[in-house]
C-alpha positions as CSV (number, residue, x, y, z in Angstrom):
1,X,16.7,17.0,17.3
2,X,15.6,19.1,14.3
3,X,15.2,18.1,10.6
4,X,18.8,18.7,9.6
5,X,20.1,16.7,12.5
6,X,17.7,13.9,11.5
7,X,19.1,14.0,8.0
8,X,22.7,13.9,9.2
9,X,21.9,10.9,11.5
10,X,20.2,9.0,8.6
11,X,23.1,9.7,6.2
12,X,25.6,8.5,8.8
13,X,23.5,5.4,9.8
14,X,22.9,4.1,6.3
15,X,26.1,5.5,4.8
16,X,24.6,7.7,2.0
17,X,25.3,11.3,1.0
18,X,23.5,14.1,2.9
19,X,21.6,15.0,-0.3
20,X,20.2,11.5,-0.6
21,X,19.3,11.3,3.1
22,X,17.5,14.7,2.7
23,X,15.5,13.4,-0.2
24,X,14.5,10.3,1.8
25,X,13.5,12.4,4.8
26,X,11.6,14.9,2.8
27,X,9.7,12.1,1.0
28,X,8.7,10.5,4.3
29,X,7.6,13.8,5.8
30,X,5.7,14.8,2.6
31,X,4.0,11.5,2.3
32,X,2.9,11.6,6.0
33,X,1.7,15.2,5.7
34,X,-0.3,14.4,2.5
35,X,-2.0,11.4,4.2
36,X,-3.0,13.5,7.2
37,X,-4.3,16.2,4.9
38,X,-6.5,13.6,3.3
39,X,-7.8,12.7,6.8
40,X,-6.0,9.3,7.0
41,X,-4.3,8.1,10.1
42,X,-0.7,6.9,10.3
43,X,0.5,4.1,12.6
44,X,4.1,3.3,13.2
45,X,4.3,0.3,15.5
46,X,6.4,0.8,18.6
47,X,6.6,4.6,18.0
48,X,3.0,5.9,17.9
49,X,0.2,7.0,15.7
50,X,-0.9,10.2,14.0
51,X,-4.6,10.9,13.6
52,X,-6.7,13.9,12.6
53,X,-9.0,15.2,15.2
54,X,-12.0,17.3,14.4
55,X,-13.0,20.1,16.7
56,X,-16.4,21.7,16.6
57,X,-17.0,25.5,16.7
58,X,-17.2,27.2,20.1
59,X,-17.4,30.6,21.6
60,X,-14.1,32.0,22.7
61,X,-12.8,35.3,23.9
62,X,-10.4,37.8,22.4
63,X,-7.6,37.9,24.9
64,X,-6.9,41.7,24.3
65,X,-10.5,43.0,24.5
66,X,-12.4,40.2,26.3
67,X,-14.9,40.3,23.4
68,X,-16.7,37.0,22.7
69,X,-15.9,35.5,19.3
70,X,-17.1,32.5,17.4
71,X,-14.2,30.1,16.7
72,X,-14.8,28.1,13.4
73,X,-14.6,24.2,13.4
74,X,-11.2,22.8,12.6
75,X,-9.2,19.7,12.0
76,X,-5.8,19.3,13.7
77,X,-3.2,16.5,13.7
78,X,-2.7,14.6,17.0
79,X,0.1,12.3,18.0
80,X,-0.5,9.4,20.4
81,X,2.7,7.9,21.7
82,X,3.1,4.1,21.4
83,X,3.8,1.8,24.3
84,X,7.4,0.9,23.4
85,X,8.4,4.6,23.0
86,X,6.6,5.6,26.2
87,X,8.4,2.9,28.1
88,X,11.8,3.8,26.6
89,X,11.4,7.5,27.5
90,X,10.2,6.7,31.0
91,X,13.0,4.2,31.5
92,X,15.6,6.9,30.8
93,X,13.9,9.1,33.4
94,X,14.5,6.6,36.1
95,X,18.2,6.4,35.6
């Protein structure tokens, strides 16, 4: 599912115009992105949680030349699946 499919599903589910569903979807995504950018975590019970993980600098290699390079420290978002979602996905695998 991509963003436009999510918007269509939301519009159909709550019976609102596509434009309004797009606004709702964009507001949710923007709000979540802003919270992660501030270093906050997001928890959606039954679905999962988003956290920002900090990675220190390390020595890596340039894949083309094999030259050693220093990789700067960085922060990246990380998703941890919730128990309910994990079980739901796994249950569908067994069918």
